[in-house]
Structure formats: structure tokens, C-alpha cells
C-alpha positions, 0 to 999 in steps of 0.5 A: 500500500502507498499513499502516493504514486511511485516514482519510476527510475529507469530500471523500474520503467523498463520493467513496467514496459517488459511486463505490460507493453504490447506494442504492434510492430507498425507502432514501434517502427513509427515511434523509432523513426520519430525518435530520430527526428527533430522535436521527437519529444512531442511523441507520446510514450508507448505505454500512454498510447496503449492506455489510450487504446484501452480507454477507446475499447472500453468506451466502444468508441466509434467517432473520435477527434485528435488535436495535434497529429505530429507524425501520427502515433496517437492517431494510429493507436486510435484508428487501430482501436476503432471498428472498421467503420470508425472515424478519427478527425485528425487536426494539424497544420504541418504537411511535413509531419503528417506526411510521415503519419499518412505513410504509416496509416496506409501501411497499417491499413487504417488510412480510411478511418482517419480524416486528416484536416490540415487547418488550424484546429479551432477552425476545424472544430468550429466547422464540425459544430456548424455542421451539426455534429455536437454530441456526436463524438465519443472521444477527443485527444488534445495534444497541441499548442498549450495556449489554446487548450481551453478553447479546444476543450470547450469545443470538444466538450460540445462535440462529445456525447454525454459519457464521452471522454476527453484526454489532455496531454502535457498537463504537468509540463515537466513540473513547470505548472507548479510555479510558471515563470512570467515569460512562459506562456505555455506553463501559465496557460496550462496552470490556468487550464488545470485549475479551471477543469478542477472547478468544472462541474460539467465533467468527472475528472482525473489527472494522471502522472502518465507521460508528461501528465494526462488529464481525463475528463468525462462529460456528464450527462 
């Protein structure tokens, strides 16, 4: 028994992966290729990806949203967890990064499940809402520019059905949310966002020390 979360050193983290991680070869290959690229730290960890896949299966999700695609690892995790008629609306602005993603989605045989929208995510989300898709999605994953997290969250909450789930990455921001520097806009935005969600009675809430911090927000009915 313990009253606080255990700290994972390198040896214990490797043990956790050795007895838990069931990463398909296509995901491992994408992760390893991404690790050799600039900005590789934007990649989620494989254990986080596996956890998201488990949540998607528990939700029996069919329609999902992803904000921030990068090289496509989390979108591929999502697509692999969906039924054959499932759909991921994937929002990003980088043609270069998502070209890597597209190649792996094709190889994995799930490209038809992923609707990539290369435009500012706020525009894509507003377009979905304007098209009458509020309450039509099961899951959303937010992992993009931190200063817009609050806006992304509001639109995703409207687009989710009651009982749907929003997962938000990087909410601990390497600890910088505890005492944000005056010139660190990302840390300040995340600190405000975290406190706002803590007071939000529209959701059930849990923040996990997984990866760089993962918040789960379930939309109440």
C-alpha cells in the first residue's frame, strides 16, 4: 500500500514496459523513426498510447477527434482501436509531419478511418459544430499548442456525447505548472487550464502522472 504514486527510475520503467507493453510492430517502427527526428519529444510514450487504446475499447468508441497529429502515433493507436467503420478527425497544420503519419496509416491499413484536416484546429472544430455534429463524438485527444487548450476543450466538450471522454496531454509540463515563470506562456496557460477543469462541474475528472501528465475528463450527462 502507498499513499502516493511511485516514482519510476529507469530500471523500474523498463520493467513496467517488459511486463505490460504490447506494442504492434507498425507502432514501434513509427515511434523509432520519430525518435530520430527533430522535436521527437512531442511523441507520446508507448505505454500512454496503449492506455489510450484501452480507454477507446472500453468506451466502444466509434467517432473520435485528435488535436495535434505530429507524425501520427496517437492517431494510429486510435484508428487501430476503432471498428472498421470508425472515424478519427485528425487536426494539424504541418504537411511535413503528417506526411510521415499518412505513410504509416496506409501501411497499417487504417488510412480510411482517419480524416486528416490540415487547418488550424479551432477552425476545424468550429466547422464540425456548424455542421451539426455536437454530441456526436465519443472521444477527443488534445495534444497541441498549450495556449489554446481551453478553447479546444470547450469545443470538444460540445462535440462529445454525454459519457464521452476527453484526454489532455502535457498537463504537468515537466513540473513547470507548479510555479510558471512570467515569460512562459505555455506553463501559465496550462496552470490556468488545470485549475479551471478542477472547478468544472460539467465533467468527472482525473489527472494522471502518465507521460508528461494526462488529464481525463468525462462529460456528464
